[in-house]
C-alpha positions, 0 to 999 in steps of 0.5 A: 085122715089116717092115710094122710097121717102116714105120708105127712109129718106130725108136729106140735102146734108150737113147732108148726108155728115156728116153721110157718111164720119165718117163711111167711114173714121173710119172703112172701113170694115163696108162700103166695098162693099156698093154701094150708089145709091144716087139720087139728088132731086131738092126741093126748093133752096137746093138739097136733097139726098135720103139716104136708110135705110140700110146705116143708120143702118151700118153707124157707127161701135161699139165704142170699135172697133173704139177705138181699131182701133185708138190705133193700128194706133197711136201705129204703127205711134209712132213705125215708128217715134221712129225707124226713130229717133233711126236710125238718132241718130245711124248715127249721133253718129257713123259717128261723131266717124268714121269721127273725130276719136273719141274713146270711150277710148284709146285702146292699148296705155294706157301707151302712154296716161298716159305719154302724159296726165301727160306731158300736165297737167304739162303745163296746171296746174303748168305752166311748158313748155314742148315739145314732139313728137308723132311718128307712121305710118299713121293710128296708132292713133296719132291724136286719142290719142291727142284728147283723152287727150285733151278731158280729160283735158277739163273736168278739170274746171281750165284747160278748162278756161285757156288753149289755143290751136293752131293747125298748119299743115305742109301741110297748113302753108307752110312758117313761115309768113302764120304760124304766121298769123294763130297763130294770128287768132287762139289766136284772137289777130288781134286787138292787132297786128293791123298795127304794123310792126315787125323786125322779126318773133321772135319779132312777136311771142314774142309780141303775147305771151306777149299779153296773159299775165295777169300780172305775170308768174303765171297767164299767160295762157298756150298755146298748139302748136300742129304741125301736119306733124311736119317734113314739118316744118323742111323744112321752111327757117332756121327752124325759127318757130320751133326755136322760139317755142322751144326757148320760151318753153326752156326759160320758159317765158310763159307756152308753150307746143309744140306737134309734130305729124309725121310719120317719125322716122328720124325726129330729123335728119332733125332739125338744131343743134340750134333747136335740142339743144332746143328740149326736145327729148321726143318721144312717139311712137305708133306702130300697135302691137296689136293682132287680138283679140284686133282688134276684140275688137276695132271693137266692141268698135267702133260700140257700142253705148254709155250709153248716147244714148237717147233710152236706150232700143234700145242701149242695143239691138244694142250693144247685136247685135254687140256682137253677130256679133263679134262671127259670123264666116263670120264676123271673117273671114272678120276682119281677112282679113282686119287685115292681110292687114292693122291694122290701125284705119283709114281703119277700120273706112272706112270699118265701114262707108260702113257697117253703110250705110246699116242701114235704118228704115226698117232694123235698125241693122247690119247683117253679110251680110252688113259687107260682102258687105262693105268689097267687096266695100272697097276692090274693084279694081278700075283698074279692074273695068276700064277693064270692060268698055274697048272695045274688041280691047283694051282688046286684047291689054291688053292681048297682053301686059300680054303675053309680060310681061311673055315672057320678064319677066317684061321688058318694051315694045313698041307699035310695039311689042304689035301690032305684038303680037296681029297680031299673035293672029288674024292670028292664032285664030281669023280671024273675027277681022280685024283692021287697024293699026291707029285704034289699035294705037288709042286704045293703046293711050286710054289705056295710057290716062286711066293710065293702061300703063305708059311710062318709065322715061327718054324716049326721046321726039323725039322718035316716039309714036310707039317706046316709051317704056311703062310698064303695070300697071296691073298684071295677076290676075287683068286681069283674074278677069276682063275677068271673069266679062267682059260682052259677052267676045268672047271665043277666047279672053278668051282662048287666055288670059288663054293659056300658052306662044307659 
């Protein structure tokens, strides 16, 4: 060791670490394969390390390669961070659009949009009271149309400062008392009302609207009453709330607009004569009458990123990818299938939400296979999935019911009939399956608990379980599809299900 000491340089422990760590940390290629045989020397109070001459030569890489290494590393980190940020913005933007039904612009309802916008402008700007019904099937875009108009109104400064909105829902405000409390809360008049006692709901509502006045009718703040599930308010006692709102709108004491949203075409027939006489009878109808080409345009519009997206280059590439997707045959076939089954925006948003879940940092774009997986997930049959978890005995009972449905042309049956059908199969083809009758009855009851079968209405409580009439809630195609995916299904059972009636 004394001979090596004359050829090597002697450094302190701290100096040696200062020499080694930069070379190892900054450029691993220079230090790969090196074997450091460091010997500790006890010299005085501080231990010494013998550093060979060859490590002194190769301890630091050239400066230009070191700078290049740092630049590449920083660029890769920046790219990763940018991808993470862009994917986060994509999810935030599109999820907000899908969940809150916020359209980029009205599509296919331009005439209805203009009609409603002009109507609300008359109330918000000129102080004219109005009432209108927006009628259409569920998912036709009634709420989306109304939100688009309200967003347009908020862009006008004079309207944004003065217009008040009250949102009521027939599913939540089940009587007039609850509705008045909600109106008071949304108009922020709890302190004005205080402990005052009113003789009727009409007096209460009149006092609330009076408190909004600034002094004269021209300066009164217009109020927008939006009644979702409008037909349910017609079931309130004496229809008092509807009467008072429409009466105020007709009397023109305060600028009020009453907007009802309903999916019932016969909603006017539910109104009392005094309420119907105060309604303006304006109706805006929304029907899903657009073509498949327009449906594809809606699909592209809903997935496209807006111009306000923070990363303009990423948004441009994203929108180009969505445009090319709309021309892909696989995507067109999927959209055609959904268009034929349902044209409403709500089902389309659910499909797009499933598709958006495939967008990750490692794959920041949507591919046709993502939409295919989302379509399979969306159209998944929940009852068929339940069949995959049934026992072989329960599956045999389902097949027996299937044959009974075919034999008796959909007529109800009872447990005894199912048991006899199952016993025929056991005696004829499957001698290996032997179950006691109580066990089979227990399996039958389990199918009832899973709601795969249901008892017929009007069945007597005194009737024994074995003789209660039930109906199968599965069709033949669901059963056959489940059998194809059932793990290790016995061959005899599969053949029995597909065999014709004997």
